[in-house]
NUSELUM-248774 format. One line per 4 residues: number of its first residue (from 1); for each residue x, y, z of C-alpha. Coordinates in steps of 0.25 Angstrom, whole numbers, always signed. Layout:
BEGIN
NUM = X:Y:Z | ...;
***
This chain:
BEGIN
1 = +20:+246:+28 | +29:+237:+19 | +22:+224:+15 | +10:+226:+24;
5 = -4:+229:+21 | -8:+244:+22 | -21:+249:+28 | -28:+250:+14;
9 = -24:+236:+8 | -30:+223:+12 | -22:+212:+17 | -19:+200:+7;
13 = -28:+189:+12 | -28:+180:+0 | -20:+166:+1 | -11:+163:-10;
17 = -13:+148:-13 | -2:+146:-23 | +9:+142:-13 | -1:+132:-7;
21 = -4:+126:-21 | +11:+125:-24 | +13:+117:-11 | +2:+108:-13;
25 = +6:+105:-27 | +20:+102:-22 | +15:+93:-12 | +6:+86:-22;
29 = +18:+83:-31 | +26:+77:-19 | +15:+68:-15 | +13:+63:-29;
33 = +28:+60:-31 | +29:+53:-17 | +16:+44:-19 | +22:+39:-32;
37 = +34:+33:-24 | +25:+27:-14 | +17:+20:-24 | +29:+15:-31;
41 = +34:+6:-19 | +21:-2:-18 | +19:-16:-24 | +11:-16:-37;
45 = +1:-27:-36 | -11:-30:-45 | -21:-35:-34 | -34:-42:-37;
49 = -47:-34:-35 | -59:-36:-25 | -70:-28:-21 | -72:-34:-8;
53 = -58:-31:-2 | -56:-23:+10 | -44:-16:+17 | -35:-25:+26;
57 = -28:-22:+39 | -14:-19:+39 | -6:-32:+39 | +8:-36:+43;
61 = +10:-45:+31 | +7:-40:+17 | +10:-50:+6 | +10:-46:-9;
65 = +12:-56:-20 | +14:-50:-33 | +17:-54:-48 | +27:-45:-55;
69 = +21:-43:-69 | +35:-41:-76 | +42:-53:-70 | +30:-62:-67;
73 = +36:-65:-53 | +28:-66:-40 | +33:-58:-28 | +29:-59:-13;
77 = +29:-46:-5 | +29:-45:+10 | +24:-32:+15 | +29:-25:+2;
81 = +43:-32:+1 | +47:-43:-8 | +46:-56:+0 | +44:-71:-1;
85 = +36:-82:+6 | +47:-85:+17 | +48:-70:+20 | +33:-69:+21;
89 = +32:-81:+31 | +43:-75:+39 | +37:-62:+40 | +23:-68:+44;
93 = +30:-76:+55 | +37:-64:+60 | +24:-56:+61 | +17:-67:+69;
97 = +29:-70:+78 | +29:-55:+81 | +15:-57:+87 | +7:-49:+78;
101 = -7:-52:+79 | -16:-54:+67 | -5:-54:+56 | -12:-52:+43;
105 = -7:-54:+29 | -12:-46:+16 | -9:-54:+3 | -8:-46:-10;
109 = -6:-54:-22 | -6:-49:-37 | -18:-54:-44 | -9:-62:-54;
113 = -4:-70:-43 | -11:-84:-42 | -21:-87:-32 | -12:-99:-27;
117 = +0:-90:-24 | -9:-81:-16 | -14:-93:-8 | +0:-97:-6;
121 = +3:-83:+1 | -10:-84:+9 | -5:-98:+14 | +9:-93:+17;
125 = +2:-82:+26 | -7:-92:+33 | +4:-102:+35 | +12:-91:+43;
129 = +0:-88:+52 | -7:-76:+46 | -22:-80:+45 | -27:-66:+41;
133 = -23:-62:+27 | -29:-53:+16 | -28:-53:+1 | -25:-39:-4;
137 = -34:-35:-16 | -36:-22:-24 | -50:-16:-22 | -58:-16:-35;
141 = -67:-4:-29 | -79:-11:-33 | -89:-14:-21 | -100:-24:-21;
***
């Protein structure tokens, strides 16, 4: 019989794992390359640390206040896009006008931004009717 097992020979029952390892290494390289692109699109912020912080619920309004290290300019971001105070006010008014209940705001400020500037953003959010807000922090990992 051509190519088949004869009566005296055993059938090959070993599994060749070399193709499996090749495929897994190829997938690993693909994931490593794609994750570097995903991380590159995020905002780089140096958040203050606190050991008592907990996770927050998803929010409609995410405000980030950063300080550019090179140019020393401050920049506001609304849901990841460059913005200003007027745009933030308009966005909050639209969210509330749309009838969304319990609109929340998460405020992330670079630790080099002054306390007064953070209070100004909190005041802006409260003036527009958002009573629930959270301050984003970097977890230090220490528990008390």
